[in-house]
C-alpha positions as CSV (number, residue, x, y, z in Angstrom):
1,M,-57.9,-30.8,16.2
2,P,-55.0,-32.7,14.2
3,K,-57.7,-33.4,11.5
4,Q,-58.9,-29.6,11.2
5,L,-55.2,-28.5,11.1
6,K,-54.2,-30.8,8.3
7,N,-57.1,-29.6,6.5
8,K,-55.9,-26.2,7.0
9,R,-52.5,-27.1,5.7
10,R,-53.6,-28.4,2.7
11,K,-56.0,-25.5,1.8
12,F,-53.1,-23.3,2.3
13,F,-50.8,-25.5,0.0
14,R,-53.5,-25.5,-2.6
15,K,-53.9,-21.9,-2.5
16,L,-50.1,-21.4,-3.1
17,K,-50.3,-23.3,-6.3
18,H,-53.5,-21.5,-7.7
19,T,-53.1,-19.4,-10.5
20,Y,-54.1,-15.9,-10.5
21,R,-54.0,-13.5,-13.6
22,L,-53.1,-9.6,-13.2
23,V,-55.0,-7.9,-16.3
24,F,-54.5,-4.1,-17.1
25,F,-57.4,-2.9,-19.3
26,N,-57.9,0.6,-21.2
27,D,-59.9,2.6,-19.2
28,N,-61.8,4.1,-22.1
29,N,-62.6,1.2,-24.3
30,F,-62.1,-1.6,-21.4
31,E,-59.8,-3.7,-23.9
32,E,-57.3,-6.1,-22.3
33,V,-53.9,-4.4,-22.6
34,W,-51.8,-6.7,-21.1
35,H,-51.8,-9.7,-18.6
36,V,-50.0,-11.9,-16.5
37,R,-50.4,-15.1,-14.8
38,F,-48.9,-16.4,-11.7
39,T,-49.1,-18.5,-8.4
40,L,-48.4,-17.5,-4.7
41,I,-45.3,-19.8,-5.1
42,N,-43.9,-17.9,-8.0
43,V,-44.1,-14.3,-6.3
44,L,-42.7,-15.7,-3.0
45,S,-39.7,-17.3,-4.9
46,T,-39.3,-14.2,-6.9
47,I,-39.2,-12.2,-3.6
48,G,-36.7,-14.2,-2.2
49,T,-34.4,-14.3,-5.1
50,V,-34.5,-10.5,-5.2
51,F,-33.6,-10.2,-1.8
52,I,-30.7,-12.5,-1.9
53,L,-29.5,-10.5,-4.6
54,L,-29.7,-7.3,-2.9
55,V,-28.3,-8.8,0.2
56,A,-25.3,-10.1,-2.0
57,G,-24.9,-7.0,-3.7
58,S,-24.9,-5.2,-0.7
59,I,-22.2,-7.2,1.1
60,A,-19.9,-7.2,-2.4
61,L,-19.9,-3.4,-2.1
62,V,-18.7,-3.2,1.3
63,M,-16.3,-5.9,0.9
64,F,-14.6,-4.7,-2.7
65,T,-15.0,-1.4,-2.8
66,P,-14.2,2.0,-0.8
67,M,-17.7,2.0,0.9
68,R,-16.5,-0.4,3.2
69,E,-14.8,2.7,5.0
70,W,-18.3,4.2,5.7
71,V,-18.8,1.0,7.9
72,P,-18.9,2.2,11.6
73,G,-15.9,1.0,13.2
74,Y,-14.0,0.0,10.1
75,P,-10.6,2.0,9.8
76,T,-10.1,4.2,7.0
77,Q,-6.8,4.6,5.1
78,A,-6.1,7.8,6.9
79,M,-6.5,5.8,10.1
80,R,-4.2,2.8,9.0
81,N,-1.4,5.4,8.3
82,Q,-2.1,7.0,11.4
83,L,-1.9,3.5,13.2
84,M,1.7,2.6,11.5
85,E,3.0,5.9,12.2
86,N,2.1,5.5,16.0
87,L,3.8,2.0,16.0
88,L,6.9,3.5,14.4
89,R,6.7,6.3,17.1
90,L,5.9,3.9,20.0
91,D,9.1,1.7,18.9
92,S,11.3,4.7,18.8
93,L,9.8,5.6,22.4
94,E,10.5,2.2,23.7
95,Y,14.4,2.6,22.3
96,E,14.6,5.9,24.2
97,M,13.2,4.8,27.5
98,Q,15.7,2.0,27.3
99,I,18.7,4.4,26.8
100,R,17.2,6.5,29.6
101,D,17.0,3.6,32.2
102,S,20.2,2.2,31.4
103,Y,21.7,6.1,32.1
104,F,19.7,6.3,35.5
105,R,20.8,2.8,36.6
106,T,24.6,4.0,35.8
107,V,24.1,7.7,37.6
108,N,22.5,5.6,40.5
109,A,25.4,3.1,40.6
110,I,27.9,6.0,40.8
111,V,26.2,7.7,43.5
112,L,26.0,4.7,45.7
113,G,29.7,4.3,45.1
114,R,29.1,1.0,43.2
115,E,30.8,0.1,39.7
116,P,28.2,1.0,36.9
117,E,27.1,-1.8,34.7
118,M,29.5,-1.7,31.8
119,T,30.0,-4.3,28.7
120,I,33.8,-4.9,28.6
121,P,35.1,-6.3,25.2
122,D,37.0,-9.6,26.0
123,A,40.8,-9.6,25.9
124,D,42.5,-10.5,22.3
125,V,43.5,-14.0,22.9
126,S,44.5,-15.0,19.7
127,S,48.2,-13.5,19.9
128,G,49.1,-16.9,21.8
129,Y,48.2,-18.9,18.6
130,T,51.4,-19.7,16.8
131,H,49.6,-21.9,14.0
132,I,45.8,-21.8,12.9
133,T,44.0,-24.4,10.7
134,F,41.2,-23.3,9.0
135,T,38.8,-26.1,8.2
136,R,35.2,-25.7,7.0
137,S,32.7,-26.4,9.3
138,E,28.8,-27.1,8.9
139,E,28.0,-23.5,10.1
140,D,30.5,-22.4,7.4
141,S,28.8,-24.4,4.7
142,L,25.1,-22.9,5.9
143,L,26.5,-19.5,5.5
144,R,28.0,-20.1,2.3
145,L,24.7,-21.5,0.7
146,R,22.7,-18.6,2.6
147,V,25.3,-16.2,0.7
148,E,24.6,-17.5,-2.4
149,E,21.1,-17.6,-2.5
150,E,21.0,-13.8,-1.6
151,E,23.8,-13.2,-4.4
152,Q,20.7,-14.0,-6.8
153,F,19.3,-10.5,-6.2
154,N,22.6,-8.7,-6.2
155,F,22.1,-7.4,-9.9
156,M,25.7,-5.7,-10.4
157,T,27.4,-9.3,-10.1
158,H,25.5,-10.7,-13.2
159,P,26.9,-8.6,-15.9
160,S,24.8,-11.0,-18.7
161,D,21.8,-8.7,-17.3
162,F,23.7,-5.6,-18.7
163,Q,25.0,-6.5,-21.5
164,E,22.6,-4.3,-23.9
165,E,24.1,-1.0,-23.4
166,T,21.3,0.8,-25.1
167,S,21.1,4.7,-24.8
168,I,18.3,6.0,-22.7
169,L,17.2,8.2,-25.8
170,K,16.9,4.8,-27.8
171,T,14.7,2.9,-25.0
172,H,11.1,2.4,-25.7
173,F,9.2,3.1,-22.3
174,F,6.1,1.7,-21.7
175,K,3.1,4.0,-20.0
176,P,2.9,3.3,-16.5
177,V,-0.6,4.1,-16.5
178,E,-3.4,6.2,-17.8
179,G,-3.7,9.5,-16.0
180,I,-3.2,13.2,-16.1
181,V,0.2,14.7,-15.3
182,T,-0.3,16.7,-12.1
183,G,3.0,17.2,-11.0
184,K,6.0,18.2,-13.2
185,F,9.6,17.3,-12.8
186,N,12.0,19.8,-10.6
187,I,14.9,19.0,-9.5
188,K,15.5,22.3,-7.4
189,S,12.6,21.5,-5.2
190,N,13.6,18.1,-4.7
191,H,10.6,16.7,-6.6
192,F,12.6,13.8,-8.7
193,G,9.6,12.4,-10.7
194,T,6.3,13.2,-12.3
195,D,3.0,12.9,-10.6
196,L,0.1,11.3,-12.6
197,A,-3.5,11.4,-11.5
198,A,-5.6,8.4,-12.2
199,H,-8.9,6.7,-11.2
200,P,-8.5,4.7,-8.0
201,N,-7.5,1.0,-8.3
202,E,-5.9,1.9,-11.8
203,V,-3.4,-0.9,-12.4
204,V,0.3,0.4,-12.3
205,K,2.5,-1.0,-14.9
206,S,6.4,-1.5,-15.0
207,I,7.8,0.7,-17.6
208,L,10.8,-1.7,-18.8
209,D,11.8,-5.3,-18.3
210,G,13.5,-5.7,-14.9
211,T,13.8,-7.3,-11.6
212,V,12.2,-5.8,-8.3
213,I,14.5,-4.7,-5.8
214,M,12.2,-3.1,-3.2
215,S,9.0,-3.5,-2.4
216,V,8.1,-1.7,1.0
217,W,5.9,0.7,2.9
218,T,7.2,4.1,4.2
219,V,5.3,6.7,6.3
220,E,5.9,9.6,3.6
221,T,5.2,8.0,0.4
222,G,3.0,5.0,1.6
223,Y,3.7,1.7,-0.7
224,V,6.7,2.2,-3.0
225,I,8.2,-0.6,-5.5
226,E,11.4,0.2,-7.2
227,V,12.4,-1.8,-10.5
228,Q,16.0,-2.2,-11.7
229,H,16.3,-2.4,-15.5
230,A,19.1,-2.8,-17.7
231,S,21.8,0.2,-18.7
232,N,21.5,1.1,-15.0
233,L,18.4,2.5,-15.2
234,L,16.1,2.4,-12.1
235,S,12.2,3.1,-12.0
236,I,10.4,4.0,-8.5
237,Y,6.4,4.1,-8.2
238,K,5.5,5.8,-5.0
239,H,1.6,6.3,-3.2
240,N,0.3,2.8,-4.1
241,A,-2.6,1.3,-2.8
242,S,-0.9,-2.2,-2.8
243,L,1.9,-4.1,-4.4
244,L,1.6,-7.0,-6.5
245,K,5.3,-7.9,-6.8
246,S,7.7,-8.5,-4.2
247,V,11.8,-8.3,-4.1
248,G,13.5,-10.7,-6.3
249,D,10.4,-10.9,-8.9
250,R,11.2,-10.5,-12.5
251,V,9.1,-8.5,-14.4
252,K,8.2,-7.4,-18.2
253,A,7.8,-4.1,-19.8
254,G,3.5,-3.7,-19.2
255,D,3.7,-6.4,-16.0
256,A,0.8,-4.8,-13.7
257,I,3.2,-4.2,-10.3
258,A,0.8,-2.2,-7.9
259,I,-2.4,-0.7,-7.8
260,I,-2.4,3.2,-7.7
261,G,-3.7,4.9,-4.5
262,N,-3.1,7.6,-2.1
263,S,-1.2,6.1,0.4
264,G,1.6,7.8,2.6
265,E,1.7,11.5,4.0
266,L,2.7,13.3,1.0
267,T,-0.1,12.8,-1.2
268,T,-3.4,14.6,-1.8
269,G,-5.3,12.1,-4.0
270,P,-5.2,9.2,-5.9
271,H,-2.1,9.4,-8.3
272,L,1.3,7.8,-9.1
273,H,4.7,9.4,-8.5
274,L,7.1,8.0,-11.2
275,E,10.8,8.2,-10.9
276,I,13.3,7.1,-13.5
277,W,17.1,7.1,-12.2
278,N,19.8,7.0,-14.7
279,N,23.2,6.1,-13.6
280,G,22.2,7.3,-10.2
281,K,20.7,10.5,-11.3
282,P,17.1,11.5,-11.7
283,V,15.7,12.3,-15.1
284,N,12.7,13.9,-16.2
285,P,10.1,10.7,-17.3
286,E,8.1,13.5,-19.6
287,D,11.3,13.3,-21.8
288,Y,11.2,9.8,-22.5
289,I,7.3,8.9,-22.0
290,V,4.2,10.7,-23.9
291,F,1.4,10.7,-21.0
């Protein structure tokens, strides 16, 4: 039996190496039109390669495209926004419950004739000192070091950043994204910016050189990034899918700072809400940028 099994295996592997020919003939004159030679090993390897490519392509589509939201159990953007909102509401509810429990404990103590729980500030005992000597402690040095590190993000303390007092009318702004204007600037309706509809995953660029002063997520406007520019100019980019810069990062005009998206409650589709503020007042971006 083992010898017969070996013979069968040898015959099987020999068949895999046999060369076959697939021929196409003209049905009218039986002339050979095209042919191809192959072996079973070539066929099996080709089928395996195609299968692996199909599997890899399917995995890539699910991982790097919005198609992943079609996978059962994967949360959509709306579900993630709702989850974040529920977490904020839960945090507020927990705080309200703590206040309520404290109120009930106080009322219960009063009804039972006990002294309610209260936090009484310590008495001022500094009046008894006639002479105080201030010395720098280790804690004081650490506090000074932390404040000095935080000062690098306090842009108003660096006059060199604002030496060029160029008029906003003479400033050349970089177009933040290629898109179509879908929402106009209207200060009467509290719409302080311009809405630009663009393709999903389009890169959002900084309109001027500056420093990122805010990079957060909010319930209403989703992912928001703000950039402080010279001459007291501020640009704000809302409803992004993701943010590429953090607070304190220096950016150049045209640098990618975010990915356009549809985040936040106050949105109806993939678009960028761009605001430009000059000396603390909103201005119409269409007056300075050709979209």
